[in-house]
C-alpha positions, 0 to 999 in steps of 0.5 A: 538458550542460543548464543547470539553472535550478531550481538558481538559482531553484526558484520559477521556473515559466516559462522560454524555451529552445532545443531542441538534441536530439530522439530517440525514447523508450520510457516505462516507463508505456506501453512499447508506445508510442514517445514523443519526448523533447527536450533543451534548452539550459537548463530549469527542469524537475527530472529524476527523481533522489534519491528525488524524482519528476520534474516535469511541465508544458508545452513549447509546450502539449505535456505533459511527462510524464517528465523524466530525466537521462543520464550526460552531464548532459543533461536529456530532456523526455518528451513526450506529442505532437510538437513541431517548434518550435526555441524553446519556452516551458516551464511547470512544473506548480507545485503538483507542484513545490511539493509535492515541495519540501515533502515532500522538505525536510521529509525532510531535517529529519526525517532531521536530527532522528532523528540529532540526537536518537537517533543513527538514520541514514536509510538511504533515502528514497521520495516517493510521490503520497500520502506519503513514507517514510524507512528508519531503521537502527534501531527507535524507539519511540512516545515517540521518534517523537513527540519527533522529530515535535516537533523537526522542526516546531520547526525548520520554525516557526522559519522557518530559511533554507535555503541550496542551493549548490555548494561548493569541495572545501575547504568540503565538507571542513569541513561536517558532512554527514549522509553522504558525497556520492553523486556525483563532481565538483562537490557541491551542499549543502542546509543549515539552519544548526546543524541540517542539512547535506546533499549534494542535488541536489534542489529546496527551499524557500527557508525551512523555514517553507514545509514547512508541518508535518510529521506522522508517519503510522505506522511499519513494521518491516522486518527490521533497519530501520524505515520511517516514513511522513510527510506535509508541508505541503498533504498534512498538511492534506488528511490532517487534513481527511480524518481530521476528516471520518471522525471527524465521520461516526463521531461522528454514527453513534455519537451520541458527541463526538470524545473519546467515540469510542474508548469507543463503538467498544470497546463496539460491538467487545464487544457484537459479539463477545458476539453472535458467541459467542452465535450460535455457540452457538445455531447448533451447537445448532440444527445438532445438533438438525438432525443428529439429525433427518437421522441418524434419517431416513437409516436407516443410509444416507448423507445428502446435502443441499444448503443455501443457507443455511449457510457452509462452516464450518457445513456442516463443523459439520453434516457432522461432527455427522451422522458423530458419529451413525454416518452418512457425510454430504455437505453441498453449499453453494450460493452464489458457489461450489458446495462440497461437504463430507464426513465419515464416522464412524470405523468401519474400514469407513467410506469415505475421504472424500478419495479419494471426493471426488477421484473423484467430483467429477472426473467433474463437472470438479471437485476435492476431497480431504483426509483420509480422515475429512473432506474438501471440494471443489467443482464449477465449475457450480453447476447441477450441485451437487445432482447431484454430492451425489447421486453422492457418496451413491451412491458410499458407500452401503453395498451 
């Protein structure tokens, strides 16, 4: 079993140790490449567990890319290189460790606040590279989230001491743990007096003030549970800087101050919707005039055209407007994808659009189908789009 120095001092960044085991390791991130893992008589590296990712760092200048613990309590350090030395000096990636300590203890305080204020229990915790989440057994509203965020930060700013230690069975029985321990044997309890008592083997700062600040970013309902995303400490600062930069750039774009941005965005959205509606109306009128001209020029024969200035929805509209004048229409849409739409009048002797598209486009390596009154498809070679449209017009032309 490896002696875990982070239990004694979570701020320990460097240490010396003896290599006591070596073995080949299959690293999940790159399973086709074998790695070497070493175990030490003692380590300051935290192995992945309890929702907290593993530490990173160096052993004698060799990168430690993962740290895992086996069922016997041995900690294995997965290396990105070879290590032949029997004695090593370890260096923990401190910015990563401290970030994880901020997020992890922030989660403890957040979960305790949800339970204290609203009786909502935390089901699970995940610490990602950019944010962390907890899943709650319930659905807190906006006012509840604000209250919990405020309460959590109140505890952080009081800079209360954090006590992390292994306790006896008698002590454990007297502590108001948020949930029963998930391990057998000695139990380590991380506590903030008069607020939170949790069984936890992770790394935590010495006082709540080191968490800095906790900010709730969003919530998402997931079945009977609610996922709450949050950031603490330096992550919250980076998030504030990013959002502040976005607001500054938007303010310059709208020529508006921060307090006026929402109203400016609403005006822009309303103007856009009004313009879109006017454009759709004008487009339909123009396509109507074009449909009249195409139908008149067709002399009862099918209309086949290829357009590079229409979208698929506009091509459908043009084909339908031509069909309403008693003429079968085939409209090819030239663009990144070569697409075809087809519409026919409701006459009993009119062609089955889906069947014709499927048969004719198949000769060009394409696919098509749909209802008999209107269908669509495409061909893989844009250079053959005009040829395919012409073939469709021939296929439905009256004899």
